[in-house]
N, C-alpha and C positions, 0 to 999 in steps of 0.2 A: 561359595559363590556371591560374587556380590547383591546385597539386597534390591528389590525392587525402587523403580524410582517412584513419587507420590505425586498427587497433583490432586488441588483443589478449585472444586467449579465453584461460583458465586452464583447465589440461588439456583442451585442443582442444573445448571443450564450452562451452553447450549449442548444438547444432547448428541451432536455429531463427535463434538470434542470428546466426550468423552466416550462414546464408543472407539472415535480411533485410540484413545490411549490406550484402554482397555485390552484393544486388539495387539497393541504391542507389549504387552507386557506388564506395563502401569496397575498401581494399585491406586484408590481415591482414597483421601485425605477420611477418616472419622474421628473427630473432636474427642467421642470418647475414651476413644485407644492409643491417641498420638498426644507427645507435646507439642502444644503450640508454634514451633518453630520448623514441626517438622513434617515438612514437604519440599515437592522442587518446583513445584508449578501454580502459581496463583492464577485462573483464567477467570475473568468476568466483563460483563459488558460495558459495565458502569466506570467509574472514576476510579481509581486507586488515591485514599491520603497521602500527603504528603510526607506521614511519617513513615507509610508502609514501605516508600522508596529509603527513605532516610537507612531505614531499620530491616533492609535487606541484607542476608546472609550470603555466604559466597555460590552455595548449592542452589540459590531460587531464582527463581525468573518469575517477570511478571509479563502480562501480555500486551501492553500499554503503554507508551516512554509519558513523563509527565510534560503537562504546558503544551500538545496537540492542539487545543480548543481554536487556535489562532486560525486554523486552516475547515476546521471540521464544525464548527457552526458559522450559519449563513454571512451573517452579518458582520463576523471577523474576517472573512473567508473574503468576505467582498471590501474591506476596509486594507490589510494586508496585499490584496492585490491591485488596488489602487496606490500604496504606496511604493510598491516597487515599478509598477508604471510612472509613474510620478519620477520617482529616481534613476531607473536603469531607459527608459523610453518606453514608447507603446508599441516600435515593433515586434520586439519577441515577445510584450504582454498583451497580446491581441487574441485571447483564447475564451475571455470572456464577455457573454455578454454585456451592456449599458448597464452600471446595477446602480440603484438608490438602496438607501437602508432608512425607511418610514419609521416611525413621524419627523428623524431630526432632518431629513435632507427631502421634505416634502416643495419648499420652495426651488429648489436645483432640479426637480423632478419635473414641477408644471412650466418650469422653463424650456426643458427639453421636449415636454411633451408638447407646448404650445410651439416649439419652433420645427418640430419634425410632423405635427399638422398642419403647419401654412406650408412645406418647403417641399413636402413628396405629392405626388400624385396616386400613387398609392399607402393601401391601408396600413397603420400599422399598430403591430398588438401589445401587450405587457402581460406578462407574469407575478403572480404575485405569491411569495411562500414564507409562513412565520419563521421566524428564525431558528427556533432551535424543537421544531418537530419533522418527524420523520415518515417515513411510509406514505408521501404524497397528502398526508393531510390537512387540511387548511388552504389547501392552492385551489388558486381559482385564475381565469383567464380574462382578458376585457380591451375591449378597441375605443369604448369610450367613457371619461374621467367620470361620469357618472354614477358609474359600476364599480368605481372603486371605494369598498368600505372595507375597514380594519377595525379592530380593537384593541390588538396588540402588536408588541414590535414587529414589522416586516421586510423581505427584502423586495424590490418591485422589482424587474428585469425586463429589458429590450425579448418580447415572444421570435426566436428565430422560427419561423413562421415557411420557411423553405428548406425543410427536414429534410433528408436522402429520407424514399419511401421505397419498403419492398412488398411486392404487389398491394400497393396502395395502403403501407402499416407502416406507421412510423417505431423508431425504436430509438432508443440508446446502447451504450457498450457499455459492461461491468468490467472496471479494469482494478485485477488485487493485487495490490502492492506493499509489499514487505520491506520497512526500515528496519535493518539491522542496528541502525546507530548513525547517529544525529551529532557523535564525533569523533571519529571526522565521519561527517555525514555518505553514508551506506547504504545504496537505495537498489531494492529486486524489486520485479516487475514478471509477474503468470503468467507463459504461454496459454495456459488454459484461462476463459473468463467465461462471460454470458451476455450475451443480447436480449435487450427484453423489449417484449411489441408492448406498444396497446393490441386491445382484441377488437374496435372498430375502424372502418379507413377513416383517415385526415381527412378533416371537413373545418376548414376556416368558419362556414357557416354557422357553428355551433358548436361554440368556445363553451357551453357548458355542459359537452360530454366530455367527460373526464375518460370513459374508454378509450374515444378518439385522438387524447390530447396528451395523457399521463401514461408512464411504462413500467409504474412502479408494480410492483407482480401481489403486494400485499392490495392491489383496486383490481385492477387483470383477472385474477381469480375467481371473481365473484362478476366477474360480467358474461353478459347472456350468450355471448359467442365464445367463450374461452376456450373448450371443446371442440369448437366448429373446423371444419379444416376453411382454412382464414388463404387461397391460393399459394403460394410460395412456401408462405410462413408456416403452416400446417397444422395441426391441435399446437393448443396451449397458448402460451406466451413465451417463451423464449428457448433460444438456440445457444450452443456453446459455441465459444471462438473458431474452433475448428471448421464448426459448417458456416460460419460466417465468411473465411479465407475461402470458402471453397466461391461464395459466390462472390467475392472482389473477384475473383482470375474472371470473372465473367468479363468484370466494367474494363473499358479501355483509362488507367490511371496510373500511374508511379505509386505502386503499393508502397514501396521501400519507402519513400516519402510522407504517405500518410500514417506508417507504422512511426517514423521519428519522430513527427508533427505531438501524436499521441504523448513519446516517451518525452519531448522536452516539454508537455504542460505538466504533465510530474512530477518534474525538474525541477522547473521553476516554480511550479507552486511550494514543494516544500523549500526549495531555498528560501520562500516568502516567511519561513520562522525557522529556517534550521541553525541561526546564531541566539534565540533563545530559548530554546529547550534546552533544560537541562542536563548535562552529561550520566547516564543513568545505564552502563554497559549492561546490564543483567536482564534488559528490557530488550522485548521487538513486541512494534506495529503493525499490522496489518490495516490495513487501510482499501475502501472501497470507494474508487475516483468512476462518474458516472459521466458517460464522453456525448457526446451529441456529436455525427456529423450531416451538415449540408448540402445540398444536393452539387455543392461547387467540392466533395468531400473534402471540407474544410473541416475539422475537429472544433468542439467549441466542450469548456467546463461546465457541467450542469452543478456541480456540488462534491463534497469528498464526504465519504460515511468513516466515524467511528463506527468501529462492530460493528461492521458487514453480517449480512443477515447469512446463519448456516442454517436456515430449516432447510430440508427440502419436502419440495414442493410436486417437484417432477423429476424425469429421468436425467436432463440436462444438471441439475443440480447438484443430483447421484453421481456423474458423471466425472462432474467440476469437481465439487467441494470438499468432498472425501480428501482428494489427493491433496489441495491444496491444504486444508488440516493436518495434513501429514507432512507436507513441507516444511510447512508453520513451523510446528514441532523440529523437524529437522533443523532448521532455521539456528534455534538453542543453545545447539553443541553441547549435549549431555554426555559426561566420560564416566566411568566407573567413579568417579572422584567424588561427584554429587551422590553417588548412592551410598558416600560414607557419612552421611549427614549426620544420623542417632549417634554415630561411637564419639563424632567430635562435637557434636551438643551436648552429649552428657559428659563427656570429661569437661568441656568447660563451664556444666552446670554446677559440677561437682566441684572443681578449684573453685567457685564463688562461693559457696555454700561450708567449704569444710575449711579452705586456705583463707578465709573473711577477706579475700582477691573483690579491693575495692572499684576496678576497673570495669566501667561498664560495657555490656553488651555492643551496644550503639560503639561504645571509643574502641572496642577491639575490631569492629568491623572496618570503621576511618580510616585507623591505624595499616588494614589489610592483614592483621595476624590472626591465628586460628591455634590454639592451645592443640596438638594430635600426638602428643608423646605416646598415648595410650594405642597408637595403630602400630600394628606388625611388621618387622624388617622388609618381609616380601612386597609391603604398597609403602616402597618408597617414591614413586612417582608421583603418588597421592598422596604422601604427604606434603610433597615439592609445590602441588597445585596448591594444595590449603593455606600454606603461608604467602603468597601469590595475589596482589592484590586482584580483583575479578578482571578488572579492565586488561591486564596483560594475559591472559589466556587463551591458549590457540586452541578450541577443543574439536575433533572431531566423536563425531552421534554413534557407539558400540551397542543404544537400548533397542535400535529399530529392526522387529523382524524380519527385514527387507534390507537389503543389500546398502550397505553405505553408500549417498549419494553426494557427500558431501567431499570438493574439492580443498584439499589441503591449502592454508596460505602459504603463499610465494612471498619473498622478501626481496626488496632489489636490491641495488648494489651500497646507496645511500641509506638502507634498515628501514626502507618503507613496507608496511607490507599490505600486501594486497590482498584485498578479498578473492575468496574464488567465484570463477565465472559462473557457477549452476548451481544449485542447490536443490537438487527435484528437478522443475519445470521451471524456478525460480531464473531468472539471470540477471545479472547484474549491470543494470542499468547506469551507476551513477558509483564512482568516478566508471569512466567510461574509455580514459586514454593516461598519458601520463603526466599530462599539462592539468590534466583537474582532479589524477590522486595527490598531485605536490599540493593544488590550490587549497585541498581540503583537508590535510595532515593535521595542520595546526590553525591557525585562525585564518575561518573562512574565507578564502577571495572569491567573493562574485563575479566582479568586474571580470577573471580570468575565465570564469568555469562559464558566461555568458558568450564571451568570446570564442569560446571550443566552442559550445552549441548552433552557434549564429557558422562557424565553419561546417561543422560537422550535412548540419541544414542544408547550407548551398553546396555544398557538393552533390548532395544527392537531388537537389533542386536543378541543378543542372545536369543529371543524368546519367551522371559520370559514376552513381551507385549500381549502373547495371551491367560494366566492364569490366564481369566478373571473373576468378578464378575456376577452373574445375573445382569439384570439392577434393577431389583426388591432392588435386596440386598443390592447394588450403592446408589441408593436412600433413603434408608435406613440408609447406614452408612452416605451419606454426611450432610443429615439431620440432625443424630446427634453430627457432630462434625462441624455443620456450624460455630461455636462461634471458635472452636481454628484450625480449619483446612486451607488452603492454597487452593483454589477451582483454578482447572484450566483445562480443556478442551482440548482431544487431537488433534489438529486439522486436520481434512481430513475425516476422514469415517464421511459418510451420517447422521449415528449417535453415535455424538465426546464420547468416555468414558471419566470419569475424567481419570486425571493421578495419583493421590495421592488413586486409588483403582484399574487400571488397569494391577500394577505387584504385586498385592498380590492375592495369592493360591486361589483356588476355595475350 
């Protein structure tokens, strides 16, 4: 019987990750009982050191890609989106409010502030956020520039004062995004997510009232009305995404277009850093995208969260986050090969110690070679996997106590690997067709990707997305064309249709 997989948690958390892994039969790393490298997953909320990426062994995974600060720190996100807008035009990159980074952009902000104050008949509001703080700390809203006071680097954004309200309460969406790879770019969005509410009714005459203007749970769970019934919102301050879908059904809108625009925001934001993130195939990254929807049902990107909170504050958290973590683990594609780490590592150390092998551990990994001559003949497939570079692995999960939910990768006629359409409740949103698959395989062709995004969105704007085949017809056609068509699901709806089918007339 294969040995258990082993996980390490930095600073003993998050507790939910420990709970999920222990339920799946994993063991927690004990420094006093195991070798330093005798683990399969190292999970931490903060950054890993560069050396930890360089020294990864084939059986090890990390829960962060390197150098993603370009979208997770507020000032870096603003700069990167500004650069993408200047390079590729504002038609696509119009999903971020007007943003300035202070103090450097103060003169530019002042000019815009004065221009809007003179040009508009209505009030203009601004929101200020420290660049490197989370959970709503240090945020304030103002209308008059005399109220702008700051003592650290901040971003200042045009405040969206016409947000969509439910029973008079402001809300935003926490969208969970898993980047399986940056090279090639491979993105999944979870079908479940959270809707986070303010706990006092929206009121522009009380800008200081954070319970009315901020949706951060870390703030609102201490509000005086957190536990009271709040119209359609109910008690607490969260819904699941499933409940939000029910709300959308009562609105006279093109739901598919809304979901696709949110999907576009995720893809376009990731494109801003995709070429600058080093390749690290043993990493998976979970981001939390915060999306605000305005009264015209236009989605706006508020920020991207590094290590989104996995605490369980309410029933909505329990419903969403436990399954989310389990699906992230599935995304890491562990096999029986990974549980052989102890024998492979002991053999490697024995060779170095007893035979004076001067080749370093880092050099072995870089070359993709691991000495596994001590493995038994009946583990030939495992041995073969150990001698391949980790980037070439196509590994199903066999350690979950639940049924395997990963669809094996397919290969196109020209040798391109097609990542699975679904991993648990994660739906692959990029690449989403053959053109984007090809555009992402080698050097990322951003212009082609943007053209394909515009094309897909344009079809939904025209309403063609409503001309769908029946689910039975879709399945028959999809099964028939499985070997030739690139299958992608349209993320968002509870029962998502195939993109390849949803624009064909009935």
